[in-house]
C-alpha positions, 0 to 999 in steps of 0.5 A: 542561502541564495538561489544561485548558491543553492543551485551551485551546491546541488550541481556539485552534490549531484555529481554522477547524475546526468548533466543538464543545460542551464535551463534544466534542473540541476538534479533529476530523480527518476521515480518508478511505480508499478501503478497506472497514471490514473491511480490515486497513488500515482496522482499523489506522487505527481503532486509530491514531485511538483511540491518538491520542484517548487520548494527547490525552485526547480533545482530538483525535479522528479520524473514519474514513470508509472505502469511498470514502464521503468521497473516492474512493481515487484523489482522496485525496491531492489532497483532503488537499493542498487541505485539503478532507479533513484526513487520508487513506489511499491506495495509494502508487502512485496518486501516481506521476504527480505524485511519481515516487518513489512508483513504487518500490513498483511496480517488479516483482521487486526486493523479495522479502520483508518484510525487503526491503520494510522496508529499501526503505521506510526508504530511500524514506521520508526523500525521500518526507517531503521531497517531500510536504512541498513539496506541503503534506502530512505523512507519517504512516506506510505499511503494505504489502499482502501480496506479489503472487503468481502463480496459474495453471491449469496448473503453471509450470516456466519462462517457456516455459509462458506462451507461447500463454496469456492473463495477466490484467493491470490496469495498464501494468506487468502488461501488460509483464510478460505480454508479457515472459513471452510471454503475451497480456495480457487486461485484466480488473477484479478483480470479473470475474476469476472469470468470466474464469477460468471462461470461459477467457479468463484462464489466469494472473494476478499478485495477492496471496493475500489477493485470491485468498481474497476472490475464491475463486480455487480454483473456477478455479485450482490453482496459486499461486506465491509470486513476491513480485513486489512489495509495494505500500504504502498511505500515510496523510497529513495536511494539513501545516497541520492538523498544524502547527496542533496544539500541540507535545504533540499533534504528538508524540502523533500521531507516536508513534501513527503509529509504533505503527500502522506497526509494527502494520500491517507485522505484520498484513500479514504475518499476512494473507499467511500466513493467506491462503496457508493458506486457498488450501491448504486449498481445494485450491490447490497452493502453491509457491515460484518455479520455478527456470526462472522465477526467472532470467527474472523477475530479468532482468525486474526488472533491466530495470524497475529500470533504466528506472525509475531513468533516468526518475526520476533522482536521487531514484531513485538515492538509494533503489536504489543503497543498496538494491542495495548492501546486498542484495549484501553 
């Protein structure tokens, strides 16, 4: 299709979108994300938008609105579904109340590496696509955050070391982990973690190396264990009517750019994880793998959470976890 014909088709398909001058793109999507512009996730979205603009020769432009500037993070999915925003990025676990399968990301001690996380997503994606489509959403791509590790003021040998200690928690899952390990859960927002550690209100916490670096936790903790508790993913969505309104060539361009963004984003996540661990090390934090005594306990906790999650979610969970664990045990 010639460029003139392609642009004219886009203009017709975009009826109802904001009208633009001849010098501007024919269709503009607004994409909302709750994350700051400097985040590797947002930088990846920017590269995705640039790829789309190039592939469509400017006929489709995606404007990025980071840092909750257009829609708050937890409202992104609903805003896109209702068509108040064309597209958006949110953390997948924010959708669990309406989409239980999204909770696979938050089942602890199931995914222990990036290859495991990729395998889980390969199994999870087809059902997620189907469930999102029913809700008027088109899944573009998903990228994980670096894995969640364990920070501690004191060295950890086994689960007994958590007794009579306080663990920072921020959701139901982390509260239960603290309780199962014998620690007292203490709800602390990330912005207050430094103060809580300094005041002795918190002795340990589970969060990523990236978050630890951002909050300079080396001022208060000396140990970081790469337990890889879970790999939460961010998901990028578009209103399915907006997507289907594009001509076939544009839809193909968007999905090719989305595939590239997913590959690039996973690589960026791994790089961020490596660099953050090294930054912790340079600042005096001792880096270790999961202590053998603790490994047995977290495996038990992972089995318990997995069983409960499958029972709660049902058939959709079985479609994901049965082949996942079967492959892992080969």
